[in-house]
C-alpha positions in Angstrom: 5.3 0.6 -28.0 2.5 1.6 -30.5 2.3 4.9 -31.9 -1.8 5.2 -32.2 -1.5 7.6 -29.4 0.5 10.1 -28.8 2.5 8.8 -25.8 3.7 5.2 -25.8 1.6 2.4 -24.8 2.4 -1.1 -24.3 2.6 -3.7 -27.2 1.9 -7.3 -26.3 1.7 -10.8 -28.0 5.5 -11.3 -28.9 8.1 -13.1 -26.7 11.7 -14.6 -26.8 12.6 -11.7 -29.5 16.2 -10.2 -30.1 15.2 -7.9 -32.8 12.0 -6.6 -34.4 11.6 -4.3 -37.6 8.2 -2.7 -39.0 6.5 -1.1 -41.6 3.2 -2.6 -43.2 4.4 -5.8 -41.3 6.0 -6.6 -38.6 9.0 -9.5 -38.9 10.4 -10.4 -35.3 14.0 -12.1 -35.2 14.0 -15.2 -32.7 16.8 -16.3 -30.5 16.6 -19.8 -32.4 17.6 -17.6 -35.7 13.7 -17.9 -37.3 11.6 -14.8 -38.1 8.0 -14.3 -37.2 5.9 -12.3 -39.3 2.5 -10.4 -38.2 0.4 -8.3 -40.9 0.3 -7.7 -44.8 0.5 -10.4 -47.0 -0.1 -8.6 -50.3 2.6 -9.0 -53.0 3.9 -12.4 -50.8 5.0 -10.0 -48.3 4.7 -12.4 -45.1 7.1 -14.8 -46.9 5.4 -17.8 -45.2 4.3 -19.2 -48.4 0.9 -18.4 -48.1 -1.7 -17.6 -50.6 -3.4 -13.9 -50.2 -6.6 -14.8 -49.0 -9.4 -11.8 -49.4 -9.9 -10.1 -46.0 -6.6 -11.5 -44.6 -4.3 -9.0 -46.5 -3.5 -7.3 -43.2 -3.9 -10.5 -40.7 -3.0 -10.2 -37.2 -2.0 -13.9 -37.1 1.5 -14.5 -35.8 3.2 -16.9 -38.5 7.0 -18.1 -39.4 9.0 -17.0 -42.5 9.5 -20.2 -44.5 13.2 -21.3 -44.9 15.1 -19.2 -42.6 17.4 -20.3 -40.3 20.3 -19.4 -38.6 19.2 -15.7 -39.2 21.1 -12.9 -37.4 19.1 -9.8 -38.6 15.8 -9.1 -40.1 14.3 -5.9 -41.9 10.7 -4.9 -42.8 9.4 -3.0 -46.0 6.0 -2.1 -47.2 5.9 -4.6 -50.0 8.2 -7.5 -48.3 11.2 -8.4 -46.1 14.7 -9.5 -45.8 16.9 -11.6 -43.5 20.6 -12.1 -43.2 22.1 -15.7 -42.7 25.0 -16.6 -40.4 26.9 -17.5 -43.4 26.7 -13.3 -44.6 24.0 -13.8 -47.2 20.5 -12.4 -47.7 17.2 -13.6 -48.3 14.5 -11.8 -49.6 10.8 -12.3 -50.2 7.8 -10.3 -51.5 7.4 -8.2 -54.5 10.0 -7.7 -57.2 8.1 -5.4 -59.8 10.8 -2.8 -58.9 13.9 -5.5 -58.6 13.4 -5.4 -54.6 14.3 -9.3 -54.6 18.1 -8.3 -55.4 18.4 -10.9 -57.8 19.3 -9.2 -60.7 16.0 -9.3 -62.4 12.7 -7.8 -62.2 10.9 -10.8 -62.5 9.6 -13.5 -59.8 9.2 -17.1 -59.6 5.8 -16.1 -58.6 3.0 -13.9 -59.6 1.2 -12.3 -56.5 -2.0 -10.3 -55.8 -0.8 -6.8 -55.2 -3.0 -3.9 -53.8 -4.2 -2.9 -57.2 -2.7 -5.4 -59.8 -0.8 -8.5 -59.9 3.0 -8.1 -59.8 5.9 -10.5 -60.0 6.9 -11.8 -56.5 8.1 -15.0 -54.1 6.2 -15.7 -51.5 9.0 -17.1 -50.2 12.6 -16.3 -49.4 15.2 -16.2 -52.4 18.6 -15.4 -52.3 20.2 -11.7 -52.8 22.7 -12.0 -55.4 26.4 -10.8 -55.0 26.1 -10.6 -51.2 28.3 -12.9 -49.0 29.0 -11.0 -45.8 26.6 -9.2 -45.2 25.9 -8.3 -41.4 22.8 -6.3 -41.2 19.8 -5.4 -43.5 17.3 -2.8 -44.1 14.3 -1.9 -46.4 12.4 1.0 -47.5 9.1 0.4 -49.7 10.6 -0.8 -52.8 14.5 -0.8 -52.0 17.0 -2.6 -49.4 20.3 -1.8 -48.0 22.8 -4.7 -46.5 25.4 -3.6 -44.2 28.9 -5.9 -45.0 31.2 -6.8 -42.8 34.0 -4.1 -43.8 31.4 -1.2 -43.0 30.2 -0.5 -46.4 26.9 -0.4 -47.6 25.1 -2.3 -50.7 21.6 -1.1 -52.0 19.1 -2.2 -54.7 15.7 -1.9 -55.7 13.5 1.0 -56.6 15.7 4.9 -56.9 13.4 7.5 -57.8 14.9 9.9 -55.2 18.2 8.8 -54.7 17.3 6.2 -52.1 20.1 3.8 -53.4 23.0 6.7 -52.8 24.7 5.9 -56.2 24.2 9.2 -57.0 21.7 8.5 -59.7 18.0 8.0 -59.5 18.3 4.9 -61.8 16.4 1.8 -60.0 18.9 -1.5 -59.9 17.8 -5.2 -59.4 21.1 -5.8 -58.6 22.9 -4.8 -55.3 25.7 -1.8 -55.7 27.6 0.1 -53.4 26.1 3.3 -51.6 28.9 5.9 -52.6 30.9 7.9 -50.0 30.0 5.9 -47.4 32.5 3.7 -44.7 32.7 2.9 -41.1 29.1 1.9 -41.0 27.7 -0.1 -37.6 23.9 -0.1 -38.9 21.6 0.6 -41.6 17.7 1.6 -41.8 15.2 2.6 -44.7 11.8 3.5 -45.1 9.8 4.6 -48.6 12.2 6.9 -50.5 14.8 7.3 -47.6 17.9 6.0 -46.1 20.0 6.3 -43.2 23.4 4.7 -41.7 24.6 4.9 -38.3 28.3 5.0 -38.3 31.2 3.8 -35.7 31.1 7.3 -34.2 27.8 7.4 -33.3 26.6 10.1 -36.1 24.1 9.2 -38.6 24.2 9.7 -42.3 21.0 10.1 -44.7 20.0 10.0 -48.4 17.2 9.9 -50.7 14.1 12.1 -50.7 14.6 15.4 -49.1 18.1 15.1 -48.5 19.7 14.2 -51.8 21.2 11.1 -54.1 24.3 10.6 -51.7 24.7 10.3 -48.1 24.8 13.4 -45.7 25.0 13.5 -41.7 21.6 14.0 -40.0 22.3 17.1 -37.5 21.6 17.0 -33.9 22.3 13.6 -33.3 25.4 11.8 -31.4 25.6 9.0 -29.2 23.4 7.2 -31.5 23.5 3.0 -30.8 20.9 2.0 -33.1 18.5 3.5 -35.8 15.0 2.5 -37.4 12.7 4.1 -40.1 9.4 3.4 -41.1 6.7 4.8 -44.4 3.6 6.3 -42.8 1.8 6.7 -46.2 1.3 9.0 -48.8 0.4 13.0 -48.6 -2.3 14.4 -50.6 0.2 15.5 -52.7 1.8 11.9 -53.6 4.6 12.4 -51.3 5.3 10.0 -48.7 5.1 10.7 -45.3 7.5 8.6 -42.7 9.4 8.9 -39.5 12.5 8.0 -38.0 14.1 6.5 -34.7 17.4 6.7 -33.5 18.7 5.0 -30.1 21.2 6.6 -28.0 23.4 5.1 -25.8 21.6 5.8 -22.5 18.9 4.2 -23.6 16.4 6.8 -24.5 14.9 7.4 -28.3 14.8 10.4 -30.6 12.5 10.4 -33.2 11.6 12.6 -36.2 9.2 13.0 -39.2 5.5 12.9 -39.7 3.7 12.2 -36.3 -0.1 12.7 -37.3 -0.7 9.6 -35.5 1.6 10.1 -32.8 4.3 7.7 -33.9 7.3 10.1 -32.8 6.2 9.5 -29.0 6.7 13.1 -28.3 3.4 13.6 -26.5 2.0 15.8 -29.6 0.9 15.0 -33.1 3.0 17.5 -34.6 5.4 16.6 -37.7 9.1 17.2 -36.7 12.2 18.0 -39.2 14.6 17.3 -36.4 15.1 14.9 -33.7 13.4 15.0 -30.5 13.3 12.7 -27.6 10.2 10.3 -27.2 8.7 10.7 -24.0 8.7 8.2 -21.0 11.5 5.8 -22.3 14.6 4.7 -20.6 16.4 1.8 -20.5 15.6 0.9 -24.2 17.4 -2.1 -25.9 16.1 -2.2 -29.1 13.8 -0.1 -31.8 11.6 -0.3 -34.8 9.2 1.5 -36.9 5.9 0.3 -38.2 3.2 1.9 -40.3 2.0 5.0 -38.1 3.4 3.5 -35.0 7.1 2.8 -33.4 8.0 -0.1 -31.1 11.0 -0.2 -28.4 11.8 -2.9 -26.1 13.9 -3.0 -23.1 15.5 -5.3 -20.2 12.6 -7.5 -18.6 11.3 -6.8 -15.4 12.5 -9.2 -12.3 9.8 -11.4 -10.8 10.0 -11.9 -6.8 9.1 -15.7 -6.3 9.8 -16.6 -2.8 11.7 -15.2 0.0 13.5 -17.8 2.7 13.0 -16.7 5.3 10.2 -14.3 4.9 10.2 -12.7 7.9 12.4 -11.0 10.6 13.0 -8.6 13.4 12.4 -4.7 13.1 15.8 -4.2 13.8 16.9 -5.6 10.7 20.2 -7.7 9.9 18.0 -10.5 8.4 19.6 -12.8 5.4 17.2 -13.2 3.0 17.6 -15.3 0.2 15.3 -14.1 -2.9 14.4 -16.4 -5.8 12.5 -15.3 -9.2 13.8 -14.9 -12.6 15.2 -12.0 -14.5 17.6 -11.2 -11.3 20.7 -10.9 -12.7 21.1 -7.4 -13.6 19.1 -6.3 -10.5 20.6 -2.6 -9.5 18.6 -2.1 -6.1 16.8 -3.9 -3.5 14.3 -2.4 -1.5 12.6 -3.9 1.6 9.2 -1.8 1.4 11.0 1.7 0.3 14.2 1.1 2.4 17.4 0.0 0.7 18.9 -3.3 1.3 22.5 -4.4 0.6 22.5 -7.5 -1.7 24.4 -9.7 -4.0 23.1 -11.4 -7.0 24.1 -15.1 -6.8 22.6 -16.2 -10.3 19.7 -14.9 -12.9 17.1 -16.5 -10.4 18.8 -15.9 -6.8 20.0 -12.7 -4.8 21.1 -12.8 -1.2 20.1 -9.4 0.8 20.2 -8.3 4.2 17.0 -7.0 5.6 17.6 -3.4 6.7 15.5 -2.2 9.8 11.5 -1.8 9.1 8.0 -2.3 11.0 5.7 -4.5 9.6 4.8 -6.3 6.3 6.5 -4.9 3.3 7.1 -6.0 -0.4 10.6 -6.8 -1.6 11.4 -5.1 -4.6 14.0 -5.9 -7.4 15.0 -2.9 -10.0 16.7 -3.9 -12.9 17.3 -1.9 -16.2 13.7 -2.7 -17.2 12.4 -0.9 -14.0 10.8 -2.0 -11.1 8.2 -4.5 -10.8 4.7 -4.0 -9.0 4.0 -6.3 -5.8 3.4 -10.1 -5.6 2.1 -12.6 -3.4 5.9 -14.1 -3.2 7.5 -11.1 -2.1 6.0 -10.1 1.2 8.5 -9.9 4.4 7.3 -9.9 7.8 9.0 -7.6 10.3 6.9 -9.1 13.1 4.6 -7.4 15.7 4.5 -3.7 16.6 2.5 -2.6 19.5 0.7 0.9 19.3 -1.0 1.5 22.2 -2.6 -0.3 25.6 -5.9 0.4 26.9 -5.7 1.2 30.1 -2.4 1.5 30.3 -2.2 1.7 34.3 -3.5 -1.0 36.4 -2.9 -2.2 40.3 0.1 -4.2 41.0 -2.1 -7.3 42.1 -2.7 -7.8 38.3 -6.2 -8.6 36.9 -6.4 -5.3 34.8 -8.0 -6.3 31.1 -6.0 -4.5 28.8 -6.5 -4.0 25.0 -3.4 -4.3 22.9 -3.5 -2.5 19.6 -0.6 -2.9 16.9 0.2 -4.6 13.5 0.9 -8.2 12.8 -0.5 -9.4 15.9 -2.6 -12.1 14.3 0.0 -14.8 14.9 0.4 -14.2 18.5 2.4 -16.8 20.6 3.0 -14.8 23.7 2.3 -11.7 25.3 4.6 -10.5 28.2 4.3 -7.7 31.0 7.6 -7.1 31.8 9.2 -10.5 31.8 6.1 -12.0 33.0 3.6 -14.1 30.7 0.1 -13.2 30.5 -3.2 -14.8 29.3 -4.6 -13.5 25.8 -7.1 -13.8 22.8 -6.3 -12.4 19.5 -9.2 -10.2 18.2 -7.6 -9.6 14.9 -4.2 -8.6 13.1 -4.4 -5.4 15.0 -5.9 -6.2 18.4 -5.1 -8.5 21.4 -7.4 -8.6 24.7 -4.8 -9.5 27.6 -5.3 -9.9 31.5 -2.1 -8.2 33.3 -0.5 -10.7 35.5 0.7 -9.5 39.2 3.4 -7.0 38.8 6.9 -7.8 40.1 6.6 -4.4 41.9 5.3 -1.0 41.2 6.3 1.0 38.0 6.4 0.9 34.4 6.8 -2.4 32.4 6.8 -3.3 28.7 4.5 -5.1 27.0 5.9 -7.8 24.4 3.9 -9.1 21.8 5.9 -12.5 20.4 5.0 -14.0 17.0 7.0 -16.1 14.6 8.3 -13.1 13.2 10.2 -11.7 16.3 9.1 -9.8 19.4 7.6 -6.1 19.5 10.3 -3.7 19.7 10.6 -0.9 22.4 8.6 2.2 21.2 7.2 3.6 24.2 3.8 2.9 23.2 4.0 -0.5 24.8 4.6 0.6 28.2 2.1 -0.3 31.2 2.7 1.1 34.7 1.9 -0.9 37.7 0.4 1.3 40.5 0.6 0.8 44.1 -2.6 0.3 45.8 -3.8 3.3 47.6 -3.6 3.9 51.7 -5.6 5.7 54.3 -3.4 7.1 57.4 -5.7 9.1 59.1 -9.4 10.5 59.1 -10.8 13.8 60.2 -12.9 13.5 62.1 -12.7 10.0 63.0 -16.2 9.8 64.0 -20.0 11.0 63.5 -23.5 10.4 63.6 -25.3 7.1 62.2 -27.6 9.6 60.3 -24.2 10.5 58.3 -23.5 13.7 56.6 -20.2 14.2 58.3 -17.6 15.7 55.7 -14.4 13.7 56.5 -11.3 14.0 55.2 -9.2 11.2 54.5 -5.3 11.1 54.4 -3.3 8.8 52.5 -1.5 7.9 49.6 -1.7 7.0 46.2 -5.4 8.2 46.2 -5.2 10.3 43.1 -7.0 7.7 41.1 -9.8 7.1 43.6 -12.8 5.7 42.2 -14.9 5.0 45.3 -14.7 5.5 49.0 -16.8 3.1 51.1 -17.6 3.2 55.0 -18.1 -0.5 55.9 -20.2 -1.9 53.0 -21.8 1.6 52.4 -20.7 3.5 49.7 -19.7 7.2 50.6 -22.7 9.7 49.8 -20.3 11.8 47.7 -16.4 12.0 47.8 -13.7 14.7 45.8 -10.1 14.2 45.3 -8.2 17.0 46.3 -4.4 15.5 45.8 -2.7 12.2 45.6 -2.6 12.5 49.4 -6.3 13.9 50.6 -9.7 12.4 49.4 -12.8 14.6 51.5 -16.1 12.2 51.8 -19.3 12.7 53.2 -20.4 9.7 55.5 -23.5 7.9 54.7 -26.1 6.6 57.2 -24.9 3.8 59.0 -25.5 1.6 62.0 -23.8 2.4 65.3 -20.5 0.8 65.1 -16.9 1.2 64.1 -16.3 0.1 60.0 -13.1 0.6 58.1 -12.9 3.3 55.3 -11.4 2.2 52.4 -10.6 3.6 49.0 -10.3 2.1 45.5 -8.1 3.7 43.1 -6.0 2.7 40.1 -3.8 0.8 42.0 -6.5 -1.3 43.9 -8.5 -1.0 47.3 -6.5 0.2 50.4 -6.1 -2.6 53.0 -8.0 -2.1 56.4 -5.8 -0.8 59.4 -6.8 1.2 62.8 -5.9 4.6 61.0 -9.2 4.0 58.9 -11.6 3.3 61.2 -14.7 5.6 61.6 -17.1 5.3 64.5 -20.8 5.7 63.9 -22.6 6.9 67.2 -26.3 6.5 67.7 -27.5 10.1 68.8 -31.0 10.9 70.4 -33.5 12.2 68.0 -35.2 15.5 68.1 -38.3 17.0 67.4 -38.3 20.1 65.7 -42.0 20.2 64.6 -45.1 18.5 64.3 -47.7 18.9 61.3 -50.5 19.6 61.9 -50.3 20.2 65.5 -53.7 18.7 66.8 -56.0 16.7 65.8 -59.4 14.7 67.0 -59.5 12.8 70.1 -60.8 10.0 67.8 -57.1 9.9 66.3 -56.4 9.0 62.7 -54.6 12.2 62.0 -51.4 11.6 59.5 -48.9 13.9 61.5 -45.8 14.6 59.8 -42.7 15.1 62.3 -39.5 16.7 61.3 -35.8 16.4 63.7 -33.0 15.0 63.4 -31.7 11.3 64.4 -34.4 9.3 63.1 -33.8 6.0 61.5 -35.0 4.8 58.3 -35.6 1.1 58.6 -38.9 -0.7 59.3 -39.6 -0.7 62.9 -36.2 1.8 63.9 -38.2 4.6 64.8 -41.5 4.9 66.7 -43.3 7.9 68.2 -45.4 8.3 71.3 -48.3 11.1 71.5 -48.0 11.7 75.4 -47.9 8.2 76.7 -49.8 6.3 73.8 -48.0 5.0 70.9 -48.7 6.4 67.0 -49.0 3.9 64.4 -47.9 3.2 60.7 -44.5 4.9 61.2 -42.5 5.8 57.9 -39.2 7.7 57.8 -38.4 9.0 54.5 -35.0 10.5 55.5 -33.1 11.0 59.3 -35.3 14.5 59.1 -38.6 13.2 58.5 -41.3 10.8 59.4 -44.9 10.3 59.3 -47.3 8.6 61.9 -50.8 8.2 62.4 -52.1 9.7 65.8 -53.7 7.6 68.3 -56.7 7.9 70.0 -56.8 10.0 73.2 -58.4 12.0 75.4 -58.7 15.9 75.1 -55.7 17.9 75.9 -52.1 19.2 75.0 -49.4 16.3 74.8 -45.5 16.1 74.1 -45.0 13.9 71.1 -41.9 11.8 71.8 -39.3 9.7 69.2 -38.0 6.7 69.9 -34.7 5.1 68.1 -32.6 2.4 69.4 -33.5 3.4 73.3 -32.8 6.6 73.0 -35.6 9.3 73.3 -36.0 12.7 72.3 -36.2 15.3 74.8 -39.2 17.5 75.6 -39.3 20.5 73.3 -42.2 22.8 74.0 -43.9 24.0 72.0 -42.3 22.5 69.1 -43.5 19.1 69.6 -46.8 19.5 71.3 -49.8 18.1 69.9 -53.3 19.5 70.8 -56.5 16.4 70.9 -59.9 18.2 70.6 
């Protein structure tokens, strides 16, 4: 994590690292025992044998420290670096104007360009004298500490504020023991300040602001690692620094200067006592850097593939999860649902899919956290039906049904009950199907089958096969050909009635009163006995003797003639009203007395127009003729006067 923001932010660019230490430079120990460096090369501090080139004193390039192999620990100071080798010896590089190399003299095999002057130095590692059993090393700005295998600490270099812990303020180019300190398991240092972690989890400190001999740091216990870093000089010339302590629970405490948020507590407030670093858990290593802090933890797992990658919604499918960094898995989830699992190897987990629906991401959680989704972690629980439109149809089949749901795009079969249906896939969420004939009436489940399995029963997939309507009685069973008769139709399954027909003619109107009663108005119809059929959700009623309606031809009647007279020459357009007229061409005719009128046009069964013929002067009766039947004389309503 970097310290340039008040809260931690990710740092990239290094991999395969087992430990880090930072000040002006960042040194990283690799698993191969080499040391990588990034940062300052003043005083030869990069240790890579590089010259101090203008403009590159703070290089962002990563280089390998020269001549180091089999290293087991690394430490950084502001003017150089240190490494412990597998044989217990220590190597140092960088400035030596204050005895930082620990080789017994304040000289250097080389002269390097420092920040303000040339200084004795070594651009490549040299051996620190008198140390053969070191297990760890730490460095402040101009001094260093070495932890020995017997739990004691050696120190050398600058000692202006007691940072060597020998009870004096005398600098030393030769390592000397820190007084009153045993049982040490780790050391850390920064400008003018030293720390030691004891085996009991407490921390000791000495140097500026503490004293020339070690004392315990209050407020810390259960510590497993420590680190410290220099942050520059205050206006009064005193060094600023910050310290870190890794606790056994994987969290981090920090204290010291915080102008750049290097304590990671969400503020820029300097802390004299340790405070928790925000947002860090599962940390495995820490390091301080100039105005910053670094922490690394367990790597995230990656899921590369699932086999199989689908299973039924009921769960229970054994799934092999392959990927990387799986060996420390603490949880496996299918979507948000936990799954039982067994770690087979660092690259393989055997899991049992829990119940679920749809397509979910399979996540593997490790101490490093839970990774985001990837293309290889998708598990398909198979299709699910969430709705049917319509959800009812006749038992004869043929209903066009839209099936909505999830994971329908790979459907291989659609079933209504146990009967397969024809279908077409519209999208991953929609299928168009034709309901097959039912094996009877009642509810069946519509099932969609894909390579991921069959859709489960939830209730949303139910389709109801309705029986066709029946007509058992008509009241009255007949009426005039003119229509207009209110007919009460009795039967079964009439509730979803959508049409009523008298033969081929639709009823003039109808209304559904109950599942067993519909009232309809007969349309005009030729004389005869057609079947009255009802069409409802379950289909159309079958013809039977009980549904026959008799249309009877009735003699027409005349109620009025308008105008009631006209010239003897004829030609007057006369409107005749009455009943029983036929609207078809030529089906209705009129006579004025014994002479036929012309150009008859009937707009309804109750009104027609006709042109009066030529006739001698006098009053005559107008007669209507329909289907061989004639209206009766109805004076004075049917009289017409020729004048």
